[in-house]
C-alpha positions in Angstrom: 0.0 0.0 0.0 3.0 2.3 -0.2 3.7 4.9 -2.9 1.8 7.9 -4.1 -0.3 5.9 -6.5 -2.0 4.2 -3.5 -3.0 7.4 -1.7 -6.7 7.0 -2.4 -6.6 3.3 -1.6 -5.0 4.0 1.8 -7.6 6.6 2.6 -10.5 4.3 1.9 -8.9 1.6 4.0 -8.4 4.0 6.9 -12.0 5.2 6.6 -13.4 1.7 6.7 -11.2 0.9 9.7 -12.6 3.9 11.5 -16.2 2.9 10.6 -15.6 -0.4 12.4 -14.1 1.5 15.5 -10.8 -0.3 15.1 -7.8 1.4 16.8 -5.6 3.6 14.5 -2.9 1.6 12.6 0.4 3.1 11.6 0.9 2.4 7.9 4.4 1.5 6.6 6.0 -0.2 3.7 5.0 -3.6 5.1 1.3 -2.8 5.4 -0.9 -5.1 3.3 -4.5 -5.6 2.2 -6.1 -9.0 1.8 -7.3 -9.9 -1.6 -11.0 -9.4 -0.9 -10.5 -5.9 0.7 -8.2 -4.9 -2.1 -10.7 -5.9 -4.8 -13.6 -4.1 -2.9 -11.6 -0.9 -2.6 -10.6 -1.0 -6.3 -14.3 -1.4 -7.3 -15.3 1.5 -5.1 -12.7 3.8 -6.6 -13.8 2.8 -10.1 -17.4 3.6 -9.3 -16.5 7.0 -8.0 -14.4 7.8 -11.1 -17.1 6.6 -13.4 -19.8 8.7 -11.8 -20.1 12.0 -13.9 -22.2 13.7 -11.2 -19.5 13.3 -8.5 -17.7 16.6 -8.1 -15.8 17.5 -5.0 -16.2 21.1 -3.9 -15.2 23.0 -0.7 -18.5 24.7 0.2 -18.7 27.6 2.7 -22.1 27.7 4.4 -23.8 29.4 7.3 -25.3 27.8 10.3 -28.1 30.4 10.6 -29.9 32.5 8.0 -29.6 36.3 8.1 -26.2 36.2 9.8 -22.7 37.2 8.8 -20.7 34.2 7.6 -17.5 35.6 9.2 -18.5 37.0 12.6 -22.1 35.6 12.9 -23.7 39.0 13.7 -27.2 39.8 12.4 -26.9 43.6 11.8 -26.2 45.2 8.5 -25.7 42.0 6.6 -26.2 41.5 2.8 -25.8 38.9 0.2 -22.4 38.6 -1.4 -22.2 39.6 -5.0 -21.4 37.1 -7.7 -18.1 39.0 -8.3 -17.1 38.5 -4.6 -18.0 34.8 -4.7 -16.0 34.3 -7.9 -13.0 36.1 -6.3 -13.2 33.7 -3.3 -13.5 30.6 -5.5 -10.5 31.7 -7.7 -8.2 32.6 -4.8 -9.2 29.9 -2.2 -11.0 27.2 -4.2 -14.1 27.6 -2.0 -17.6 27.8 -3.5 -20.0 30.2 -1.7 -23.7 29.6 -2.3 -25.8 32.6 -3.3 -27.7 32.8 0.0 -24.6 33.4 2.1 -24.4 36.8 3.7 -21.7 39.1 5.2 -21.7 42.3 7.2 -20.2 45.4 5.6 -17.3 45.5 8.0 -15.6 42.6 6.1 -16.1 44.0 2.6 -14.2 46.7 0.8 -15.7 49.5 -1.3 -16.1 47.1 -4.2 -18.0 44.5 -2.2 -15.1 42.1 -2.1 -13.7 40.3 1.0 -10.6 42.1 2.3 -7.3 40.4 1.5 -6.6 39.7 5.2 -9.8 37.6 5.6 -9.2 35.3 2.6 -6.5 33.1 4.4 -9.0 32.5 7.2 -11.8 31.2 5.0 -10.5 27.8 3.9 -10.8 24.9 6.3 -7.7 23.0 7.2 -6.2 20.9 4.3 -6.1 17.1 4.2 -2.4 17.2 5.1 -3.1 19.6 8.1 -5.9 17.3 9.2 -3.6 14.3 9.1 -0.9 16.2 11.1 -3.5 17.3 13.6 -4.6 13.6 14.0 -1.1 12.6 15.0 -1.6 14.7 18.2 -4.8 12.8 19.3 -3.5 10.5 22.0 -5.7 7.7 23.5 -7.8 8.8 26.5 -8.6 6.7 29.6 -12.4 6.0 29.8 -14.1 3.6 32.2 -10.8 2.0 33.1 -9.6 1.3 29.5 -8.0 3.3 26.7 -10.3 4.8 24.1 -8.7 5.6 20.8 -9.6 8.9 19.1 -10.6 8.1 15.5 -10.5 10.4 12.5 -14.3 10.6 12.7 -14.1 11.8 16.3 -11.6 14.5 15.3 -13.8 15.5 12.3 -16.9 15.8 14.5 -15.0 18.0 17.0 -13.8 20.3 14.2 -17.3 20.6 12.7 -18.6 21.4 16.2 -16.0 24.1 16.7 -16.0 25.5 13.1 -19.7 25.6 12.4 -21.4 25.5 15.8 -23.7 22.6 14.9 -25.9 21.1 17.5 -25.1 17.8 19.2 -28.2 16.1 17.9 -27.5 17.1 14.3 -23.9 15.9 14.6 -25.1 12.6 16.1 -27.3 12.0 13.1 -25.0 12.9 10.2 -22.0 11.1 11.7 -24.1 8.1 12.9 -23.2 8.2 16.6 -25.2 5.9 18.8 -25.3 8.3 21.8 -24.4 11.8 22.9 -21.7 10.6 25.2 -19.4 9.5 22.3 -19.5 12.9 20.6 -16.5 15.1 21.2 -18.0 18.4 22.4 -16.3 21.7 23.0 -17.4 25.2 23.7 -15.1 28.2 24.2 -15.4 31.9 24.0 -12.8 34.6 23.7 -13.0 36.7 26.8 -16.4 35.6 27.9 -18.5 32.5 27.3 -22.2 33.0 27.6 -23.9 30.2 29.5 -27.5 29.2 30.3 -29.0 29.9 33.7 -28.3 27.2 36.3 -30.8 25.8 38.8 -28.1 26.2 41.4 -28.6 29.6 43.0 -24.9 30.1 43.9 -23.9 29.4 40.3 -26.6 31.7 39.2 -25.3 34.5 41.3 -21.6 34.0 40.6 -22.1 33.7 36.8 -24.1 36.9 36.4 -22.1 39.8 34.9 -23.3 43.2 35.9 -21.3 44.7 33.0 -22.8 42.4 30.3 -26.2 41.8 32.1 -25.9 38.2 31.2 -24.7 34.9 32.7 -21.2 34.1 31.5 -17.8 32.7 32.5 -14.4 34.2 31.6 -11.4 32.5 30.2 -8.2 34.5 29.8 -5.5 34.4 27.1 -1.9 35.4 27.1 -0.6 36.1 23.6 2.6 37.2 22.0 2.9 40.4 19.9 2.2 38.4 16.7 -0.9 36.8 18.1 0.6 33.5 19.1 -1.3 32.2 22.1 1.2 31.4 24.9 -1.3 30.1 27.4 -4.9 30.0 28.3 -6.4 29.7 31.8 -9.8 29.7 33.4 -12.7 30.0 33.0 -13.7 31.9 36.0 -17.0 33.2 37.2 -18.0 36.7 36.3 -19.3 38.3 39.5 -17.6 41.2 41.3 -15.2 38.9 43.1 -13.8 37.6 39.8 -12.5 40.8 38.2 -9.5 40.7 35.9 -7.0 41.6 38.6 -8.2 39.0 41.0 -8.1 36.3 38.3 -4.5 37.1 37.4 -3.4 37.1 41.1 -5.2 33.8 41.6 -3.5 32.2 38.6 -0.1 33.3 39.9 -0.9 31.8 43.3 -2.3 28.6 41.8 0.3 27.9 39.1 3.1 30.4 39.6 5.7 28.1 38.1 4.0 27.8 34.8 3.1 31.4 34.4 6.5 32.7 35.5 8.1 30.3 32.9 6.7 32.6 30.2 8.3 35.8 31.7 11.7 36.8 32.7 12.9 39.7 34.8 12.4 42.9 32.7 9.8 41.5 30.3 6.9 43.8 29.5 3.2 42.9 29.9 0.5 45.1 28.3 -2.7 45.1 30.3 -5.8 47.2 30.4 -7.2 49.3 33.3 -9.0 46.3 34.8 -5.7 44.9 36.0 -4.7 47.9 38.0 -5.0 46.1 41.3 -2.6 43.4 40.1 0.2 45.8 39.3 1.9 45.4 42.8 2.1 41.6 42.1 3.7 42.2 38.7 6.2 44.6 40.3 7.1 42.0 43.0 7.8 39.4 40.3 10.1 41.8 38.4 7.7 42.1 35.4 7.4 45.5 33.8 3.9 46.6 32.8 2.3 49.1 30.5 -1.3 50.2 31.2 -3.5 53.0 29.9 -3.5 56.0 32.3 -6.2 56.5 34.9 -7.9 59.7 35.8 -7.0 61.0 39.2 -9.8 62.0 41.6 -11.4 65.2 40.4 -9.6 65.0 37.0 -11.8 65.1 33.9 -9.2 64.9 31.2 -5.9 63.0 30.8 -2.9 65.1 30.3 -1.3 65.2 26.8 1.5 62.9 27.9 -0.8 60.4 29.7 -3.1 60.3 26.7 -0.2 59.7 24.3 1.2 57.0 26.5 -2.2 55.3 26.6 -2.4 55.4 22.8 0.9 53.6 22.5 -0.4 50.8 24.8 -3.7 50.4 23.0 -1.9 50.4 19.6 0.2 47.4 20.6 -2.5 45.7 22.8 -5.1 45.2 20.0 -3.5 41.8 19.0 -5.2 40.0 21.9 -8.6 41.5 20.9 -7.9 40.3 17.3 -7.0 36.8 18.4 -10.1 36.7 20.6 -12.1 37.7 17.6 -10.5 34.9 15.5 -11.7 32.3 18.0 -15.3 33.5 17.7 -15.2 33.9 13.9 -13.4 30.7 13.0 -15.2 28.6 15.5 -18.8 29.9 15.3 -20.0 27.7 18.1 -18.0 29.8 20.5 -20.3 32.8 19.9 -23.3 30.9 21.0 -24.8 30.4 24.5 -23.2 27.3 26.1 -25.1 24.4 27.6 -24.2 23.9 31.2 -23.1 20.3 30.5 -20.3 21.6 28.3 -19.0 24.2 30.7 -16.8 21.8 32.6 -14.8 21.2 29.4 -14.2 24.9 28.6 -10.6 25.0 29.6 -9.5 21.9 27.7 -11.3 22.7 24.5 -10.3 26.4 24.6 -6.7 25.3 24.7 -7.3 23.0 21.7 -8.9 25.8 19.7 -5.9 28.0 20.6 -3.5 25.3 19.5 -5.3 25.0 16.1 -5.1 28.7 15.6 -1.4 28.7 16.5 -0.7 26.0 14.0 -2.8 26.8 11.0 -4.1 30.4 11.3 -1.9 33.3 9.9 0.0 35.4 12.4 -1.2 38.9 13.1 0.7 41.6 11.4 0.2 45.3 12.0 0.0 47.2 8.7 3.2 49.2 8.0 4.6 48.2 11.3 8.4 48.9 11.1 11.1 50.7 13.2 10.3 53.9 11.3 6.7 53.9 12.4 7.8 53.1 16.0 10.2 56.0 16.0 7.6 58.4 14.6 5.0 57.4 17.2 7.5 57.9 20.0 8.5 61.3 18.6 4.8 62.4 18.3 4.1 61.2 21.8 6.4 63.9 23.2 4.8 66.7 21.1 2.9 69.3 23.3 -0.6 70.2 22.4 -0.3 73.9 21.4 -4.0 74.2 20.5 -5.0 73.1 24.0 -2.6 75.6 25.5 -4.1 78.4 23.4 -7.7 77.4 24.2 -7.0 77.4 28.0 -5.0 80.7 28.0 -7.5 82.6 25.9 -10.5 80.8 27.6 -11.9 80.0 24.1 -14.3 77.4 25.5 -16.5 80.0 27.1 -15.9 83.3 25.2 -18.5 82.9 22.4 -18.1 86.5 21.3 -14.8 85.6 19.6 -16.6 83.1 17.3 -18.9 83.5 14.4 -21.4 80.8 13.2 -20.8 79.3 9.8 -22.0 76.4 7.6 -19.6 73.8 6.3 -19.8 75.4 2.8 -18.4 78.6 4.2 -15.0 77.0 4.9 -14.0 76.3 1.3 -10.4 76.8 2.3 -10.3 73.7 4.5 -7.7 71.3 3.1 -8.8 68.2 1.1 -7.1 64.9 1.9 -7.6 61.2 1.4 -8.2 58.4 3.9 -4.6 57.4 3.9 -3.6 60.8 5.3 -6.4 60.5 7.9 -5.2 57.1 8.9 -1.7 58.3 9.4 -3.0 61.2 11.5 -5.3 59.1 13.7 -2.7 56.2 13.9 -5.4 53.7 13.1 -8.9 53.2 11.6 -11.1 52.7 14.7 -11.9 56.4 15.0 -12.5 56.7 11.3 -15.0 53.9 11.4 -17.0 55.9 14.0 -16.9 59.1 12.0 -20.1 58.7 9.9 -22.1 57.8 13.1 -20.9 60.9 14.9 -21.6 63.2 12.0 -25.0 61.7 11.5 -25.8 62.1 15.2 -24.8 65.7 15.2 -26.9 66.6 12.1 -30.0 64.8 13.5 -29.8 66.1 17.1 -29.1 69.7 15.9 -32.2 69.3 13.7 -30.3 70.9 10.9 -29.5 69.7 7.4 -26.3 71.8 7.4 -23.1 71.0 9.4 -22.8 74.0 11.8 -19.4 75.2 13.0 -17.7 78.3 14.5 -14.7 80.2 13.1 -12.5 82.5 15.0 -13.0 86.2 14.1 -9.3 87.0 13.8 -8.1 83.8 12.3 -9.7 82.0 9.3 -7.9 78.8 9.9 -9.1 78.2 13.4 -12.5 76.3 13.9 -14.6 75.2 16.8 -17.2 72.4 16.5 -19.5 70.8 19.0 -20.2 67.1 18.9 -22.5 65.0 21.1 -21.1 62.2 23.3 -22.3 58.8 22.2 -22.4 57.7 25.9 -24.4 60.6 27.5 -27.3 62.4 26.0 -26.6 65.8 27.7 -22.8 65.9 27.1 -21.3 67.8 24.2 -17.6 68.0 23.5 -15.9 71.0 21.9 -13.4 70.4 19.2 -10.8 73.0 18.2 -8.9 72.5 14.9 -6.1 74.7 13.4 -5.4 74.2 9.7 -3.4 75.7 6.9 -5.2 78.1 4.5 -4.1 79.4 1.2 -4.0 83.0 2.5 -2.0 82.4 5.7 0.9 84.8 6.0 2.2 84.0 9.4 5.8 83.0 9.8 4.9 79.4 10.7 3.0 78.7 7.5 6.1 77.8 5.6 7.1 75.3 8.3 3.9 73.3 7.8 3.5 73.3 4.0 3.3 69.5 4.0 0.9 69.3 7.0 -2.5 70.7 6.2 -3.6 70.2 9.8 -1.6 72.2 12.3 -3.1 70.9 15.5 -6.3 69.9 17.2 -7.8 69.6 20.7 -11.0 68.1 22.1 -12.5 68.5 25.6 -13.2 64.7 26.0 -11.2 62.5 28.3 -8.5 61.6 25.7 -8.8 64.7 23.5 -5.5 66.4 24.6 -3.3 63.8 22.9 -1.1 64.6 19.9 -0.3 60.9 19.0 -3.4 60.2 17.0 -6.8 61.8 17.6 -9.9 61.0 19.6 -13.0 59.9 17.7 -14.5 63.4 17.8 -11.6 65.1 16.1 -11.3 62.3 13.6 -15.0 62.7 12.7 -14.8 66.4 12.0 -11.6 66.0 9.9 -13.2 63.1 8.1 -16.3 65.2 7.2 -14.7 68.5 6.3 -11.6 67.1 4.6 -13.0 64.0 2.9 -16.7 63.0 3.1 -18.3 66.3 2.0 -16.3 66.1 -1.3 -17.5 62.6 -2.1 -20.7 61.9 -4.2 -21.9 59.0 -2.1 -21.3 58.6 1.6 -23.1 55.8 3.5 -24.4 56.7 6.9 -25.8 54.2 9.5 -29.2 52.7 8.6 -32.2 54.4 10.2 -34.9 52.0 9.2 -35.5 50.8 12.7 -36.7 54.3 13.7 -39.5 53.9 11.1 -40.5 50.3 12.0 -40.1 50.2 15.8 -42.8 52.1 17.8 -41.8 54.9 20.2 -44.1 55.6 23.1 -42.7 59.1 23.4 -43.8 59.8 19.8 -40.5 61.6 19.1 -40.1 63.1 15.6 -38.2 60.9 13.2 -35.5 62.9 11.5 -34.4 62.5 7.9 -31.1 60.8 7.2 -28.5 63.3 6.1 
């Protein structure tokens, strides 16, 4: 049975052996088939080759209608165009049926999948499956060894990848009982679970933040997205905050965790780990965390805001890897049956191992030493616009401003999205821009974009934007830009920079490394969006279909 010409014959023999629940057999040059089995396999191969209707296709399907095939969400999804489906088939050899849908976040302006998503669409190859099978060791069950067959592995991967129900898997794979099905359920940072009849479990699994019952696993990943270790899951009540979980893990298994870190290593954490900082310091582990507001402080200083942006710029890889777990293994985004919760740690680690082995590493676009040096240099730049606003008290002195419409600032520089991405050091703020501008126009009850211009300086604007978190809060944005008729001595110095500076009164609005979402929204509208023929704003159809007891007026979309 050796040789490349016998590949199909070996595969059929292995499949038949699995169907009879025989233990896996290592094939070598001495492996043989009896005459009857050899003739039966040859006849089966001939029947397959002679069947003109037998065509093997990789088909990408959805487990639920009206959901995104990538992230499984239900909002703003649409069917893929024929051009997009052809592109996927040509580049990945995957056929996508015409009823498959995707949300707009995964599509470019032409309706195609972004290049970074295409490597994640194909399932693992035959060679990858065989390699993965070599890691499936026998498990002890009821006092004897139970061998993991290829069918067991296939069922497990189908469960993880497609989120199929146990009953459905039992039928299509012809399993006699639920107990023989390999079942896993894992979530990225939180795993939703059903309510328990045990009142203590009910209390400890309720998250006040999410207003749902869930448990929390935790990942430690490298800068390229490689998952170093996974621990948990923990309950989600107030006694199980992020800091307490980290401290508990170091107390429970300090040797394993300390094996990943050496004295002087840097750990990036968010503000939820602030109470664990003393522990990291005692262990000699350096940490970087976004800055916290002091008591009575309403805005971060420029330096603190810039340092926080450096941390979040590098910390996004863990969020991306968490997202990959939910998008690649769709079952992880579902609500978990309580009977599966006890297996969360083991299967979460299996899913992480599969991503480590077969999923592309995470690469930040244009990440190089030059970008790092530029970010560090910009992080030390003072915010001169903020200084001027505070010295001249421009937030309160309305007499120095005159009200204009957006069409009255024709000298505002025009730029493309690439310049805006460089200015904001990312795309998150740009993605929110259309929502902020739409909200301002609707809440101002005005079809024109209103702004203020300084009486004595044409290139200095003030704009008010509403907070997306609080109805009554409005932030003031101040922007200094280059005009064609500027004659001051600094104009020549900034010929290549159309935006001289900016400042916002929000919590992180004083930073000079990147911008807050409010500044980015104004720049996006004045310098880019208003010059485009078609700009898509968030859908407002729910306002026309869902009833409002307050009978508030429904505005028109800008």
